[in-house]
C-alpha positions in Angstrom: -42.7 -3.6 -13.0 -39.4 -2.5 -11.5 -36.5 -3.2 -13.1 -33.5 -4.0 -10.7 -30.4 -2.6 -11.9 -27.4 -4.8 -11.7 -24.7 -3.7 -9.7 -21.1 -4.9 -10.7 -19.3 -6.4 -7.7 -16.2 -4.3 -6.4 -13.7 -6.7 -7.3 -14.8 -6.5 -11.0 -14.7 -2.7 -10.7 -11.3 -3.0 -9.3 -9.9 -5.2 -12.0 -11.2 -3.3 -14.6 -9.6 -0.1 -13.2 -6.4 -1.8 -13.1 -6.4 -3.5 -16.7 -7.3 0.4 -18.0 -4.1 2.2 -16.2 -2.1 -0.8 -17.1 -2.9 -0.2 -20.6 -2.6 3.5 -20.3 1.1 2.8 -18.5 1.9 0.4 -21.5 0.8 2.9 -24.3 3.3 5.6 -22.1 6.3 3.0 -22.4 5.7 2.4 -26.1 6.7 6.0 -27.1 3.4 7.5 -27.1 3.8 9.8 -24.4 4.9 12.7 -26.8 1.4 12.6 -28.2 -0.1 14.1 -24.4 -0.6 17.9 -24.2 1.9 18.3 -21.4 3.3 21.3 -20.5 6.2 21.2 -18.7 5.0 24.3 -16.9 2.6 22.3 -15.2 4.9 19.9 -13.6 5.5 21.7 -10.3 1.9 22.5 -9.8 1.0 18.9 -10.8 3.6 17.5 -8.6 2.6 19.7 -5.6 -0.7 18.6 -5.9 -0.3 15.0 -5.7 2.3 15.4 -2.5 -0.1 17.3 -0.6 -2.6 14.6 -1.6 -0.2 11.9 -0.5 0.9 13.7 2.8 -3.4 14.0 3.4 -3.9 10.3 2.9 -0.6 9.2 5.1 -2.4 11.5 8.0 -5.8 10.0 7.7 -4.3 6.6 7.7 -2.4 7.6 11.0 -5.6 9.4 12.3 -7.8 6.5 11.8 -5.5 3.7 13.2 -4.4 5.9 16.3 -7.9 6.7 17.0 -9.9 3.4 16.9 -12.5 2.2 19.3 -11.6 -0.2 21.6 -9.5 -1.5 24.4 -7.1 -3.6 22.0 -6.0 -2.9 18.6 -4.5 -5.5 15.5 -0.7 -5.2 15.8 -1.0 -4.7 12.1 -2.7 -1.5 12.8 -0.1 -0.7 15.4 2.6 -1.1 13.0 1.4 0.8 9.9 -0.4 3.7 11.7 2.8 5.3 12.9 4.5 4.4 10.0 2.2 6.4 8.0 2.8 9.4 10.4 6.5 9.0 9.8 6.0 8.8 5.9 3.8 11.9 6.0 6.1 13.9 7.8 9.2 12.6 5.4 7.1 13.8 2.4 6.5 16.9 4.3 10.3 17.1 4.2 10.3 16.4 0.5 7.9 19.0 -0.5 9.7 21.4 1.5 12.9 20.5 0.1 12.6 21.1 -3.5 13.9 23.7 -5.6 12.2 27.3 -4.8 11.0 26.0 -0.9 12.5 27.2 2.0 14.1 23.6 2.9 14.2 21.4 6.1 17.9 21.2 6.4 19.2 24.2 4.4 18.0 25.4 1.4 15.8 23.6 -1.1 17.5 21.4 -3.8 16.9 18.3 -5.9 19.2 15.9 -3.8 17.6 17.0 -0.6 14.2 16.4 -1.9 15.4 12.9 -3.3 16.8 12.0 -0.1 13.5 12.6 2.0 11.5 10.9 -1.0 13.6 7.8 -0.9 13.6 7.5 2.4 9.8 7.8 2.9 9.4 4.8 0.4 12.0 2.6 2.4 10.0 3.4 5.4 6.9 2.4 3.9 8.1 -0.7 2.2 9.5 -1.8 5.3 6.4 -1.1 7.3 4.3 -3.1 5.1 6.8 -6.0 5.1 6.6 -6.0 8.8 2.9 -5.8 8.5 2.7 -8.7 6.1 4.4 -10.9 8.1 3.1 -9.9 11.6 0.6 -12.4 13.0 -2.8 -11.7 12.5 -4.2 -13.2 15.6 -1.9 -10.7 17.8 -3.4 -7.7 19.2 -1.6 -4.7 21.1 -3.3 -3.0 24.5 -3.6 0.7 23.8 -2.2 1.5 27.1 0.9 -0.3 26.0 1.0 1.9 22.8 0.4 5.2 24.6 3.0 4.3 27.6 5.4 3.4 25.0 5.3 6.8 22.6 5.4 9.0 25.7 8.7 11.0 26.3 10.7 9.6 29.0 10.5 11.3 32.2 13.8 11.9 34.6 13.1 9.2 36.8 12.5 6.7 34.6 16.0 8.1 32.8 17.8 8.1 36.6 16.2 5.1 38.2 14.5 7.3 41.1 11.5 9.1 41.8 12.6 12.3 42.9 10.1 14.5 40.3 7.0 12.5 41.1 
């Protein structure tokens, strides 16, 4: 006689995880953060590891959306995929601009790091807002996407075909 293991639905598992994380954040907000064994020397290492993970996830989202299979792609994927690339590149700028790094536009400073981080969050929030209001049924041809992301050729700029 075999026993069948009960599977917990993914929505229930996600709800439990979200509840546990919310309870932990509430516990921290109530002033219990001092009880955690946190050493300030770990901050730079932990921040760098989380930032690199964020960049990798953003690039994976971009690659998954950009190299999808099929002739047409949903408009939401066409909007979110390039915005994930922009967020990943801005996060790289943030990572390179913190104190002790070579910097992107000059030496690294806290101000530059905050600017890159805020700009990345604004781009991601704007992309999610636009994608939320985009019509679900609309699709975009991949040829349109490729044509509109290539740099303009000289004949396109001046209106005649001298260079081909």
